[in-house]
N, C-alpha and C positions, 0 to 999 in steps of 0.2 A: 326836080322834085322840090317842092315848097313845103316848109315846116315851120309851125309856129307852135307856141305853148309846149315847151320842151320837157315839162314835168314828167309826162308818160314815158320818156325815155330814160328817166332815172328810177322808174318803178319796176317791181317783178310782179307778174301775174300767175295766177293758177291756170286761167284760161282766157281765151279770146272769144268774143261773140259777135258774129257778122250779120249785118243787114245784107239782103241780096240786091235788089234793084238800085242801081245807082251807087252800089258799094262794091260789090263783086263783079257785077255785070251791067251792061248798058242796054236797056230795053225801052228807052224813051220813045223811039219812033214807033215801034209796034203798039206800045200802050196808048200813045196819043192817037193812033189811027183807030183803035176800037172805041176808045173814050169819046173821040170826037164824033164819031157816027152816033153813039149813044145820046151825046149831048145835043146834037142837032135834031135828033128824033124827039126829044123832050123840050125843045124850044129853048134851050140855054145859050147863054153867050159863050161860044165855044171856046173862043181864046181866053177869056177870063176863067173859065172853069177848068181848063187844062192845067192852070197853074195850081190848082188845089188838089190833084189826084195822087201825087207822089208821096209814097212813104205809108199810106193808109190802106186798110183794108177795103175792098170794093163795097162790101155792105155798109160800112162807116161813110164812105163817101156818098153813096147814094142816100142814105138816111139823113145826113146833113142837108140834102136839098130840100127835104120836107115837100116833095111833089104829090099833089093831090091824085089819088087812084093808083098810086105806084106801089107795088109790094118790093120793098128792097131785097128780100131773098130771092124772088123770082128774077129780078133785074141784075143782081150779082151773079146768079148762075149763068145768065146770058153773057154777062162780061167775061167771066172765067172760060167758058166754051169758046168764045170768039179769040180771047188771048192765047189759048191753047193752039188754036188753029192758025195763029199768026206770030211767028217767031222770026220772021225776015228782018235781018238787021241786028239782031240780039247777039251781041259780042262780050266777051270778057273784058274787064277794066285791065289795062296793061299790067302784066305781071302777076294777076290775081291767081291763076291756075298755079303757077310754079310756087308762089308763096304758101299758098294752102297745102301744097304737097308736102313742104317742109316742116309742116306742124304735126305733133303727134295727133292722131285722129281722136284721142280722148281728151284732147285739150282744146277743142274749138267746136263750136256749135253755129249752125245757121238760124237767124231768128228773123223770119220773113213775114210780112203782111199778106203775102200771096197764098192762095190754097195750094195744097201739097202737089197736086197733079200739075198745077201750072209751074210752081217752082222746079220740079223735076224737069219738065219740058224746056224750060228756059235755061237751067243749068246744063242740060245736054247740048242745047243749041249753042251755048257759049264754050263748050269743052271743058267744063268744070265737073270733076267728079262728085256725085252726091255725098253729103257728109254722113258720118256715123250717127250724129246727133242733131236733131233740128226741131224747130218750133215752127209751125205754119198757121195760117188764118184760123183752121178749124180747132186749134188747140187752146184758145183763150176765148172768153166771153166779151172781152173788151180789147180792141186794138190800140196800137200806138195813138197817142202818147201815153196811154196807161202802161205803166212798167211791168205788167204781169208777164208780158212775153220773155223779157229779158230775165226776170226772176226764174221762170220756168226753164229758160235755157241753162242757166246756171245749175239749177236743181238736177237736171237731167245729166249734167256733167258731173254732179256730186261735189260741187264747190259752193262757196258763198258769193252771191252776186257782186258784193263789194270787193271781191278779189279778182274781179275779171275787167278786161278792157273791151268796150264795145266800139266797133267799127260802124260808122253811119255816114249817110249823105243828107238825109232830109230833115227838116225841123222837127216833125212829129216823132221821128225816130231818136234824134238827139234829145228830146225832152223826155222821152221813155227811158233812155239810158241814165240820163241824170237823176230822174225819180227813182230808179232802181238802186241808186247809190253806187253805181259803176263809174269808172273813168271813161272817157269818151274821146275818140280820135276821129276827125271828120274827113272824108274821102271826097274831094273836089272834082274829080275827073269828068263828071257830067254837068258840072255848073255852068250855066251860061253867064252868070254874073257873080262877082265875089260874094261871099256868105261872111257876115260879120259875126264872129265866134271867138271866145275866149280859149276854145280847145285847140289842141295841136290839129294841123291839117296836112293831109298828103295828097298829091295829085295822082298817085298810081303806086305799084308795088315793085316796080321793075328793080329798084335798087334797095328796097327795104329789106332789112337783115332781122333776123330773130335769134337770140341765143338762149339755150335751156341749160340752167345751171345745175350743180350737183343735187340740189334740192328738188329738181324737176320744175322749177318756176320759169317763166318766160319772160324775156325782156327784149324790147324792140331796140334795134341799133340804127342809128343814123347812117345814111348812105355815105359810101366812101367818096370823098371828094376827088 
């Protein structure tokens, strides 16, 4: 496990907020299969386009293309249905399921850019139990990097977002966590190249520990050497 930016290990938090794709599970192969078909159909440079899809809502990704005659809502529904039908190769990030199972259910939330039905499908494919509290694409008017999703996740847990630690993997999500005023830790398990970040980084959850103190606050612990 690689760890930098150790400040988060000295802090105590009321709750943890987790992104899903790339943070708790790896869905890259499935997502790129579906988006690759869509991009080719619309005459885009598939290789360049696929670098832009991660971490954002489908409707936001499509809208950014500004394609003539394309209805982003219709196309986003097609993407969602196709992704729901293709979960081959979707797997949990190492140690993620066990780590979540050690957390009190009322002290963590899932905050994903995926629609609810797709999120549930991928969680089940990865062997991760659905959370008690979550925020999905349908819950916010503006997706990441807008901080609204993380603010809402904290609200649903009944805590200030500034007292939360956000687990993220993608640039747009990291920016959303920062804008919300939360601390951020970056999960690098699915990164193909190093990411320059001032935040703490972890490459998985297998040795990551968490302690809950007498006040009910959560603190991450470094892996035992």
